[in-house]
Every structure is written in structure tokens, then in C-alpha cells.
N, C-alpha and C positions, 0 to 999 in steps of 0.2 A: 372500402378496403381499409383496415386499420393500419396505423402508422407503426413503424419499427424503430426502436430506440436502443441507444447505449446508455446504461445507467452508471453514474459515477458518484461514489460517495467521497466525502472529504474534498469537495470541489471548490471550496471558498478560498483555498490557498495551496501553495506547494505543488506536489506532484499531481494531485487530483485536479487542480485548476489548470495546470499546464496540459494535462491530458484532455481536459474538456476543450481547451483551445485547439488542440491538435485535431480532435474529432470535428470541431466546428469548421476548421479550415478545409475539411473534406466534405463539408455539406451535410453532415450527419444530423439526425434528430437525437437530442440528448436529454436525459433527466438527471439533474444535478442535485446533490444534497450537501448541506453544511449546517452548522449551528448558528453562524453569524449571518443574519438576514441581509444586512447592508453589503457585506463582502460577497455574499452569494449572488445578490442582484447585480453587483458589479461584474461578476463572472458571467452572468447571463447576458448582460448588455454587450460586453466585449465579444462573447461567443457569437451573438447575432451579427455583430459588425464584421466578424471573420467569415460569415457565410453559412452558419448553422441553419438547418431546415427549421426545426422547432427546438426551443429550449424551455423546459419546464423546471422551475426551481422549487424544491421542497425543503423548507427550513425546519429542522428538527434535530434534537440530540437523540441518536438511535440507541443509546446504551441500555435502555430497558427493553424487555421482550415485547411489550405492547407497542412501543414506538417503532421498533424494527419491523414488526408484523404489519403495522399500519402503513409503513413506507412501502413494503413489498406489495401489499394489496393495491396501493395507489398506483404503483408502476404498472402492474399487470392490468389494472382497469383502464389505463391509458392506451395500451396497445401491445404489440408483440415486443418482447425484450430479446434482442439479439446478443448483447454483451452486458455482463455485470462486472464492473471494475471497482474493486473495493480498496479505496485509498485512505479510508478513515483510520486514524491511530494516533498515539502520542507516546512520548518518551519521558524518562526521568533519569538523568545521568548523575546519580549520586551513589555513594557507597551503601552497601546493604545495611550497615548499622544505622544509617540515617533514614531508612525507609520503614515506616510503620506498616501494620497489617492493612490498614485502609488503602494506603498508596499501592502496596503490592497487589491487593485485590483489584483495585481500579485498573492498574496496568494490565493484569492478566485478563480481566473481563473485557476491557475495551479492545485490546489487541488480538486476543485469541478467541474467547467464548463468543463474542459478537460476530467475529469473522465466521466461525463455524455455523452459527444460527442463520445468518444472512445467506451464506453459501448454500446451505441446505434448502432454505426457503426459495431462493431464486432458481436452484436446480430443479426443484419440484415444479415450479411454475413454468419453466422452460420446457420440461418434458410434456406438459399438458397443452402446449400451444403448437400451432402449425408453422414451425420454422424448420428450415433444412439443416442449418448448423448454428451452434451457439458457443459462446466462450465465457468462462468465469476466470477473471484475473485477480489474483490476490497479491498484495504488497507485503513481502516479508522484509528482510534486511540482511546485509552482509554481517551484521551483529549476530545473526542466528548461526552463522558459519564460523566467524572469528570473534572471539570474546575478548574484551578489553576491560581494564579497571573501570569501575563506576557504571557497568552495563549489565550486571548479572540478571536482574529481573527483566529488564527490557529485552535482553538477548534471549532469555528463556522463552518469553512470549513470542518473539519473532521466529525462533527455532521451531516452536509449536506450529506457527502458521505454515512454515516450509513443510513440516511433516504432514500437516493436515492436507495441504495441497496435493502432496504425493498420494496420500490415501484416498482423497476425493477423486483424483484422476483414475485410480484403480476401480473405484465403485462405479464411475461413469464411463468406463472404458468402451463398452459396447453401445453407448448411446451417441446422440448427435452433439453432446456437450464436450468441448475441449477445456482443459484446465491449464492455465499459465501462471507460474509463480515468478514474481519479480523480486530480486534481491539487490536493492541499491546500496551503495556505500553512502557515506555522509553526503547529504544534499544541502546546499546553501539556501535554506528557506527559513521562514519564521518558526518552524518546528523547534529549532534550538533556543528560541526565546523563552519557551516554556520548559523544554527538556533540560536545558543547561543554563540555569539562571545567572551563574557567575561567569560564564563564557570559557571556563577552564578546559572543559572537555573538547569543545570545538576548536580551541587553539591547538590542541594536539593532533587534530585530524584534518584541519582545513586545507592543508597542502594537497590532500588526496580527495577533496570534495568535488562533486560535480554539480550540475544545475538541474532544476526540475524539467527544463525544456529538453535537455539531452536525454534524460530518463524517459520522458513522454514519447519522444521520437522513436527510441529503441523499443519501448513498450508496444507502440502501434505496429512496428514491424514484426515483433515476436508474436503478437496476437494474429496477425494476418497469416503468418507461417504455421500457426498451430504449435509453436515452440513450447516445450514443457516448462523450461525455466530460463531465466536470464539474469546473470550477474553483471551489474553495471556500476562503475567502469570495469572493463574486462580484466584489469590487472589484479582486482580482488579475487577473481576466479583462479588466476595463476597462483596468487599468494596462498589461497586456501588449499590448492593441490600440493604445493610445496610443504605447507605446514603439516599435512597428513604424514609426510615422510619422517618428520622429526618433531612431534608435538611438544616434547619436553623442552627442547632447545627453543622452539618458536615462541612458546608462551613465556619463557624466561626473558626473551628479547623484547616481547611486547610489554611486559611489566617494567623492565628497565627503561625502555624508550619513553613510556608514559611518565615514569617517575622523574626522569631527567628532562622531560619536555622537549625531546629532540625532534618531534614532528612539527614543532612550531616554526613559523616563518621568522 
């Protein structure tokens, strides 16, 4: 009898790593992916210490179609894939005039196009295998709902992930595959070391930041419940609903708040 796995991309740090540990603590078999071999092996080691059944580590940068296809093939060759949790992504919090075409294309490709391809590929594989239920979980962002200065391209890519998740769910509605979209607010991880090199953006939002462990816990619950989407922390969902009532006022306040740095500790 073949093994059943949860596949997690972006598992060498941040939300992906925290979710891998969450699944490990439940005794699950996991396939983890990341670009950094050393950090990914550290994730594997700790996941085994937490009680994971099997942990298979696949080191690769999935940004090319060939690498993404090779990864998917590897996963389905290993056994039945119950859940695909796509945490891979990156940010660049700088003004649009400071981003050239290459950076814009990289953000869009990594955060959105790769998400679309991998979701399509794993959905097709899941439909061909003998499992009762499956889940595809995609990581969007609160930035896809509430846009701030220095987030235009990143926010657009994550809004695209949110829209894609909703459309994918419709396409798979009558199948065994459920689709969950996670929209986290700022998470205190190494993500900002690359996305916000001078630290100015995170200074403005750190008061409202959460931890990858909190996100991972809530993700696990959302997946178990077959929840369509989850905004975490919850107050961003409330903020988004209020902003829809008066968007002109809301975005003026956001702009002024960032300009004055009033979110800073």
C-alpha cells in the first residue's frame, strides 16, 4: 500500500516551515521543498524529531516550468498526495518607480504564474489517484485585500492568487478536491529580510504582525474544516469589510498613516 503525503513548498523557513512542523506533530508523512538545502534539511530533522512519519526533502528552485513539473512528478511517484500546501513566494516592498521590468516579472511569475501551474498540476494528479478527499491550499496575503504604499506589484500578485483560488475552487467544485486560500497579514519571518531591505516597511506594520506558528495552527484547522478562505489575524478581515464601506476615506488614512509612520512602535 502506497504512502499518503502532504506536500509543502517554501518549507525551509517562515509559514511553510511552521506548517511542516505542525503536520509533523500530527504524525503525518510530508514532502517538503525549498531552495536552501541546509535549511531544508534542518526542517526535515526537526520534523522527524516532532514525530513525522516520513519526511522527504526536495531541494530545488521551482520557478521554471521544467523544475515545477519535475517536482510534481517526484511527489506523485512517491505515493498518494492528500494535500498540496503552496507557501513558496517572495516580496519586494519598494515604490513602483524603483522596480524595473525584471523585478516586476519575477514577482508576478513566482507569486502568481507558478502558483497557477503547480495548482493545475497537483489537481490533475490528485484526480487521477485513489483518494477520497484532497485539499489544495494557497497562500495569498492581506496585501491582496488592503493595499499600502510600497506594495503595488506584490499586492497585485497576491490579489491574483486570491482570485485564482476562488476560480480554481469553482472548477473543482464537483470533485473530491477542496481549495483553501490563506490571507495572512504581516508575519514576523525572514521574508522581510529580502522584501524590505531597509526595514522601513516592516516598521510601519510590525505592531499588527503575527507569527508563522499562529498562521500554521489556523491553517491546519481551516484545511480540516474545508474552509474556503482564512484571513489571519482576524482583525484584518474586519478592517477589510469596513474599508469597503468608505474606500476613499480608508485609503487616504492608510497613506497618511504610512507617511507619518504612526504604525511604528
